[in-house]
C-alpha positions in Angstrom: -23.3 92.8 -91.0 -22.0 89.2 -91.0 -23.8 86.5 -89.0 -22.1 85.6 -85.7 -21.7 81.8 -85.4 -21.7 80.9 -81.7 -21.6 78.0 -79.3 -24.1 75.2 -78.6 -24.4 74.3 -74.9 -27.3 72.5 -73.1 -29.3 72.4 -76.3 -29.1 76.2 -76.8 -27.3 78.5 -79.2 -25.1 81.0 -77.4 -23.7 84.0 -79.3 -22.5 86.3 -76.5 -18.7 86.6 -76.9 -15.8 88.8 -76.0 -13.8 87.8 -79.1 -14.5 86.6 -82.6 -12.8 85.8 -85.8 -13.6 85.8 -89.5 -15.1 82.9 -91.5 -14.4 83.0 -95.2 -15.7 81.3 -98.3 -12.4 80.1 -99.8 -14.0 79.9 -103.3 -14.5 83.6 -103.4 -12.2 84.9 -100.7 -15.2 86.8 -99.1 -15.8 87.0 -95.4 -19.2 85.4 -94.8 -19.5 85.3 -91.1 -17.8 85.8 -87.7 -17.1 83.0 -85.4 -17.4 83.5 -81.6 -14.2 82.5 -79.7 -14.8 80.8 -76.4 -12.6 81.1 -73.3 -12.2 79.2 -70.1 -15.5 80.4 -68.8 -17.4 79.1 -71.8 -15.5 75.8 -71.6 -16.4 75.5 -67.9 -20.1 76.2 -68.8 -20.0 73.4 -71.3 -18.3 71.0 -68.9 -20.9 71.7 -66.3 -23.6 70.8 -68.7 -21.7 67.7 -69.7 -21.5 66.6 -66.0 -25.1 67.5 -65.1 -27.6 65.1 -63.8 -29.1 65.0 -67.4 -25.7 63.9 -68.8 -25.2 61.3 -66.0 -28.6 59.7 -67.0 -27.2 59.2 -70.4 -24.2 57.4 -69.0 -26.6 55.0 -67.2 -28.9 54.6 -70.2 -29.5 51.2 -71.7 -27.7 50.2 -74.9 -31.1 50.1 -76.6 -31.9 53.7 -75.6 -28.5 54.9 -76.9 -28.8 53.0 -80.2 -32.2 54.4 -81.0 -30.6 57.8 -81.0 -27.8 56.7 -83.3 -30.3 55.0 -85.7 -32.3 58.2 -85.9 -29.1 60.3 -86.4 -28.2 58.1 -89.3 -31.5 58.6 -91.0 -31.3 62.4 -90.5 -27.8 62.5 -91.9 -29.0 60.7 -95.0 -32.0 63.0 -95.4 -29.9 66.2 -94.8 -26.9 65.2 -96.9 -27.5 67.9 -99.6 -28.0 70.7 -97.0 -24.9 69.6 -95.0 -22.8 69.3 -98.1 -23.6 72.9 -99.1 -22.5 74.1 -95.6 -19.2 72.2 -95.8 -18.4 73.3 -99.3 -19.1 77.0 -98.6 -16.8 77.2 -95.6 -14.1 74.6 -96.6 -13.9 75.1 -100.4 -14.1 71.4 -101.3 -16.5 70.4 -104.1 -20.1 69.3 -103.3 -19.3 65.9 -104.6 -16.3 65.6 -102.3 -18.4 66.9 -99.4 -21.1 64.3 -100.1 -18.4 61.6 -100.0 -17.2 62.9 -96.7 -20.8 62.7 -95.3 -21.0 59.1 -96.5 -17.9 58.2 -94.5 -19.4 60.0 -91.5 -22.6 57.9 -91.8 -20.4 54.7 -92.0 -18.8 55.8 -88.7 -22.2 56.3 -87.1 -23.3 52.8 -88.3 -20.2 51.2 -86.7 -20.8 53.0 -83.4 -24.0 51.0 -83.2 -21.7 48.0 -82.6 -20.5 49.4 -79.3 -22.4 46.9 -77.1 -20.6 44.0 -78.9 -17.2 45.7 -78.7 -17.4 46.6 -75.1 -18.7 43.3 -73.7 -16.7 42.2 -70.7 -15.2 38.9 -69.8 -16.3 36.3 -67.2 -14.6 33.5 -65.4 -16.6 31.2 -63.1 -15.0 29.9 -59.9 -11.4 31.0 -60.4 -10.8 29.7 -56.9 -12.8 29.3 -53.7 -16.2 29.9 -55.5 -15.1 33.3 -56.6 -16.2 34.6 -60.0 -14.2 37.3 -61.8 -15.7 39.5 -64.5 -14.9 42.8 -66.3 -17.1 45.7 -67.3 -16.5 48.8 -69.4 -18.0 52.0 -68.3 -17.9 55.5 -69.8 -14.9 57.7 -69.0 -17.2 60.7 -68.4 -16.6 63.9 -70.4 -14.8 63.7 -73.7 -13.1 66.6 -75.4 -13.0 66.5 -79.1 -10.7 68.9 -81.1 -11.2 68.6 -84.9 -9.5 70.0 -88.0 -10.9 72.1 -90.9 -10.3 69.5 -93.6 -13.1 67.2 -92.6 -15.7 69.3 -90.9 -18.2 66.4 -90.3 -16.5 63.0 -91.0 -13.8 63.2 -88.3 -16.1 64.6 -85.6 -18.8 62.1 -86.5 -16.6 59.1 -86.1 -15.2 60.5 -82.8 -18.4 61.6 -81.3 -20.7 58.8 -82.4 -18.6 56.2 -80.6 -18.0 58.3 -77.5 -21.8 59.0 -77.2 -22.7 55.4 -78.0 -20.7 54.1 -75.0 -22.3 56.7 -72.7 -20.1 59.7 -72.6 -20.9 63.4 -72.9 -19.1 65.7 -75.3 -17.4 69.1 -75.4 -16.4 69.7 -79.0 -14.0 72.4 -80.2 -14.3 72.4 -84.1 -12.0 74.3 -86.3 -12.8 78.0 -86.2 -12.4 78.1 -90.0 -15.4 75.8 -90.5 -17.8 76.4 -87.6 -21.2 76.1 -89.1 -21.2 72.3 -89.7 -20.8 71.8 -86.0 -24.0 73.6 -85.2 -25.9 71.8 -87.9 -24.6 68.5 -86.5 -25.7 69.6 -83.0 -29.2 70.2 -84.2 -29.3 66.7 -85.8 -28.3 65.1 -82.5 -31.0 67.0 -80.7 -33.6 66.0 -83.3 -32.4 62.4 -83.0 -33.4 62.5 -79.3 -30.0 63.0 -77.6 -30.7 64.6 -74.2 -29.6 68.2 -73.8 -26.3 68.6 -72.0 -24.8 65.5 -73.6 -23.5 67.3 -76.7 -21.9 70.7 -76.5 -20.0 72.8 -79.0 -17.5 75.5 -78.0 -16.1 77.5 -80.9 -12.6 79.1 -80.6 -8.9 79.1 -81.0 -5.9 78.1 -78.8 -7.5 79.8 -75.7 -10.5 77.4 -75.9 -8.1 74.4 -76.6 -6.0 75.2 -73.5 -9.0 75.6 -71.3 -10.3 72.2 -72.5 -7.0 70.5 -71.9 -6.7 72.0 -68.5 -10.2 71.4 -67.2 -10.2 68.8 -64.4 -13.6 67.3 -65.3 -12.6 66.4 -68.9 -11.4 62.8 -68.8 -10.3 62.1 -72.3 -9.3 64.2 -75.4 -9.3 63.1 -79.0 -7.5 65.3 -81.5 -6.9 65.4 -85.3 -4.7 68.1 -86.8 -1.1 69.1 -87.5 1.8 67.3 -85.9 3.1 70.4 -84.1 -0.3 71.1 -82.4 -1.0 67.4 -81.9 2.2 66.9 -79.9 1.3 70.0 -77.9 -2.2 68.7 -77.2 -0.8 65.2 -76.2 1.8 66.6 -73.8 -0.4 69.2 -72.2 -3.4 66.9 -72.0 -1.5 64.0 -70.4 0.2 66.4 -68.0 -3.3 67.2 -66.7 -3.9 63.4 -66.2 -6.1 62.9 -69.2 -6.0 60.1 -71.7 -5.2 61.7 -75.1 -5.2 60.3 -78.6 -3.7 62.7 -81.2 -3.7 61.9 -84.9 -1.4 64.1 -86.8 0.5 64.7 -90.1 1.3 62.5 -93.0 3.7 62.4 -95.9 2.3 59.4 -97.7 4.6 57.6 -100.2 3.3 55.7 -103.2 5.8 53.2 -104.5 5.3 52.0 -108.1 7.1 48.8 -109.2 8.1 48.2 -112.9 5.6 45.4 -113.2 2.6 47.6 -112.1 -0.3 48.6 -114.2 1.1 52.1 -115.0 -2.1 53.5 -116.3 -3.9 52.5 -113.1 -1.1 53.8 -111.0 -1.1 57.2 -112.8 -4.8 57.5 -112.3 -4.5 56.5 -108.7 -1.7 59.1 -108.0 -3.6 62.0 -109.5 -6.9 61.0 -107.8 -5.3 60.4 -104.4 -2.8 63.3 -104.7 -5.0 66.2 -105.7 -8.5 65.4 -104.4 -9.8 68.1 -102.0 -6.9 70.3 -103.1 -4.6 67.8 -101.4 -5.9 68.9 -98.0 -6.1 65.3 -96.6 -3.8 63.6 -94.2 -4.2 60.5 -96.3 -3.4 62.1 -99.6 -0.5 60.7 -101.6 2.2 63.3 -101.3 5.1 61.5 -103.0 5.4 59.2 -106.0 8.3 56.8 -105.7 8.8 55.0 -109.0 11.3 52.2 -109.0 13.6 52.5 -112.0 14.2 55.3 -114.5 12.0 53.7 -117.2 9.1 53.4 -114.7 9.5 57.0 -113.6 9.6 58.3 -117.2 6.5 56.4 -118.3 4.6 57.4 -115.2 5.6 61.0 -115.5 4.4 61.3 -119.1 1.0 59.8 -118.1 0.6 61.8 -115.0 1.4 65.2 -116.6 -1.3 64.7 -119.2 -3.9 63.9 -116.4 -2.8 66.7 -114.1 -3.1 69.3 -116.9 -6.7 68.1 -117.6 -7.8 68.8 -114.0 -10.3 71.6 -113.5 -10.0 73.8 -110.5 -13.2 75.6 -109.5 -15.6 76.9 -106.9 -17.1 74.4 -104.4 -20.5 74.6 -106.2 -19.1 74.1 -109.7 -20.2 70.5 -110.6 -17.5 70.3 -113.3 -14.6 71.1 -110.9 -12.2 68.4 -109.9 -11.1 70.3 -106.8 -11.5 73.7 -105.2 -9.7 76.3 -103.3 -7.4 75.8 -100.3 -8.9 76.8 -96.9 -7.4 80.3 -96.4 -5.1 83.0 -97.8 -2.5 81.9 -95.2 -2.6 78.3 -96.5 -2.4 79.5 -100.1 0.7 81.6 -99.3 2.3 78.7 -97.4 1.9 76.3 -100.3 3.2 78.9 -102.8 6.2 79.4 -100.5 6.9 75.7 -100.4 6.8 75.5 -104.2 9.2 78.4 -104.5 11.6 76.8 -102.0 11.5 73.5 -103.9 12.5 75.3 -107.1 15.3 77.0 -105.2 16.5 73.6 -103.9 16.9 72.3 -107.4 13.9 70.1 -108.1 12.4 70.2 -111.6 9.1 72.0 -111.8 7.1 69.9 -114.3 3.6 71.4 -113.9 3.3 74.9 -112.5 0.0 75.9 -110.8 1.2 79.1 -109.1 -0.4 81.5 -111.6 -3.9 80.0 -111.6 -6.6 82.5 -111.3 -10.3 81.7 -111.3 -12.1 83.6 -114.1 -15.0 84.7 -111.8 -13.4 84.7 -108.3 -10.0 86.4 -108.5 -9.8 86.6 -104.7 -10.4 82.9 -104.1 -7.7 80.9 -102.5 -6.8 78.8 -105.6 -3.6 77.0 -106.6 -3.4 75.0 -109.8 -2.1 71.5 -109.7 1.7 71.4 -109.4 4.2 68.6 -109.9 7.9 68.3 -109.2 10.4 65.7 -110.4 13.8 64.8 -109.1 13.1 65.5 -105.5 15.7 64.5 -102.9 15.3 63.6 -99.3 17.2 66.7 -98.1 14.7 69.1 -99.6 12.1 70.9 -97.4 9.5 69.8 -99.9 10.2 66.2 -99.1 10.5 66.7 -95.3 7.4 68.9 -94.7 3.8 68.1 -95.2 2.6 70.4 -98.0 -1.1 70.8 -97.4 -2.1 71.9 -100.9 -2.1 70.7 -104.5 1.7 70.4 -105.0 3.1 66.8 -105.3 6.5 65.4 -106.1 8.4 62.5 -107.7 11.4 61.0 -105.9 13.1 58.4 -108.1 14.7 55.2 -106.7 16.4 52.1 -108.2 15.1 49.2 -106.2 12.4 48.1 -103.8 15.0 48.0 -101.0 15.6 51.7 -101.6 11.9 52.5 -101.8 11.3 50.9 -98.5 14.3 52.7 -96.9 13.1 56.1 -98.3 9.6 55.5 -97.0 10.8 54.5 -93.5 13.2 57.4 -93.3 10.5 60.0 -93.0 9.3 61.0 -89.6 5.7 60.4 -90.5 4.1 57.0 -90.8 0.4 57.6 -91.6 -0.2 55.9 -95.0 2.0 54.2 -97.5 1.1 52.3 -100.7 2.6 50.1 -103.3 1.5 49.3 -106.8 2.7 46.0 -108.1 1.6 42.7 -109.7 4.1 40.8 -107.6 2.8 39.2 -104.3 6.3 38.9 -102.8 7.0 42.6 -103.3 3.7 43.5 -101.8 4.3 41.3 -98.8 7.7 42.7 -98.2 6.3 46.2 -98.4 3.5 45.8 -95.9 5.6 43.8 -93.5 8.7 46.1 -93.5 7.2 49.6 -93.9 6.5 51.5 -90.7 3.2 53.0 -91.5 -0.1 52.5 -89.7 -2.2 52.2 -92.9 -0.8 50.4 -96.0 -2.3 50.0 -99.4 -1.5 47.4 -102.0 -2.8 48.7 -105.4 -5.1 50.9 -103.3 -4.0 54.6 -103.4 -5.8 55.8 -100.2 -5.7 53.0 -97.6 -8.3 54.6 -95.4 -9.8 51.7 -93.5 -13.5 51.1 -93.3 -15.0 52.1 -90.0 -14.8 48.6 -88.5 -11.0 48.6 -88.7 -8.8 50.8 -86.7 -7.5 54.1 -88.1 -4.2 55.5 -87.0 -0.6 56.1 -88.1 2.8 55.2 -86.6 5.8 57.3 -85.7 5.0 61.0 -85.5 1.7 60.6 -87.3 0.1 59.6 -84.0 0.6 60.4 -80.3 -1.0 57.9 -77.8 -1.9 54.3 -78.2 -5.5 54.5 -79.3 -7.1 54.9 -82.8 -9.4 57.4 -84.3 -12.1 54.9 -85.1 -12.6 51.2 -85.2 -12.9 48.8 -82.2 -10.0 50.4 -80.4 -11.9 53.7 -80.2 -14.6 52.1 -78.1 -12.0 51.0 -75.6 -10.5 54.5 -75.6 -13.8 56.1 -74.6 -14.4 53.5 -71.8 -12.6 52.5 -68.6 -12.2 48.9 -67.5 -13.2 47.5 -64.1 -12.4 44.0 -63.0 -14.7 42.6 -60.4 -14.1 39.6 -58.1 -17.2 38.5 -56.3 -18.2 35.7 -54.0 -21.6 34.8 -52.6 -21.2 32.7 -49.5 -23.7 30.0 -48.6 -25.9 31.4 -45.8 -25.4 28.2 -43.9 -21.7 28.3 -44.1 -19.8 29.4 -41.0 -17.4 32.4 -41.1 -14.0 31.5 -42.5 -10.9 31.8 -40.3 -8.5 34.7 -40.6 -5.7 34.1 -43.2 -2.9 36.5 -43.9 -1.5 34.6 -46.8 -1.4 36.3 -50.2 -3.4 33.8 -52.2 -6.7 32.9 -53.5 -8.1 29.7 -52.2 
């Protein structure tokens, strides 16, 4: 009988459930566990823990106390990297090397969260008028709900939760039901690091748990990463219940290559950024936009050779470049997108539809796939294809490349490869994307810069990580204070609207 993966509330594992769903190993297609699905009652239990006296003590704890927990968590993450990478790979399908890279970025986010005291310092003005001092303070919002996707089982929750906890909040986290085990492992690391019980809670589940979290009156803020359709729903429903919500959603990231670019470097960058993690990254390069027919032809020739050399394999195959997609449903969705693109008239240059793993015939594999001669009216261009199928859309000028990039509804990441500073400057000033790369294929900011897209790649005004995240997880109070001289006589009544 498969293991039941449950919730984590008040420092305890809870496996009682009315409903559960399967957890698969994408590399083999085998069901390896069941995941408990929480409901409104379980969410309420978690919120009660997060609002307990124990959790309130954390909100009042000193910066030094909080930082000691974060320092310890960082050390535990480093020590447990191999074990955690195995858990991620088994449930997600990404290679061990890719999982280790994800954990490294998670550790970077924890390190930046240690800067919270610096970021959240208030302002002070002495004697603004009448011997009145004005200052501001930032305090925790209270209970933070985190809803995270399958594609980064530890990095995304780590950067969310580390900052939220660092500034004094407590957590109710709903991870993806497809990758539930990493959440429980992370919970145990927080506990070992010294975080008080009740501050960190995990509720597994599906839409029922999400709705209960969005509706609960004691949850003050919600941070979400996932698809655009669900992210918009989370934002609208959460804000309708008077919560602050930040939702980070889809991307269709364009990579423009100018004729003067280093084409070998650009080809390597496109393949690396386009197919890593079976293309299941919101910052993956989706579309290659070469400027000029000669640029496109030379790039295509180089890229096809590199794509055909990629090895698809199981998560624990050290020679594999990328692994399976997350589920059978995802596999079918990508295959359907490929078939539709063929029907729409694009040229299928590399066909990965028939790939079968020699050992794991039931694994959710798709070989690397490449189209050329895409057009903007094709579904393949318009939709985010979350799998290893990429495309080339040819343009004749930088003006056209910028227009194409800005025409898409998503504005997560956009990149340009060029040796010309003026072209690069035009690109990053005129393109409406939140994260832009110049000769950098994946412009994922380091943790001390803000992460977030524009247009329909983000709902809400905050950012996933960076200094702005600390402000999202805190509320601002401005205080005006005056300490009268004990010898001074009472002031006369004044009804004038002024400060004197």
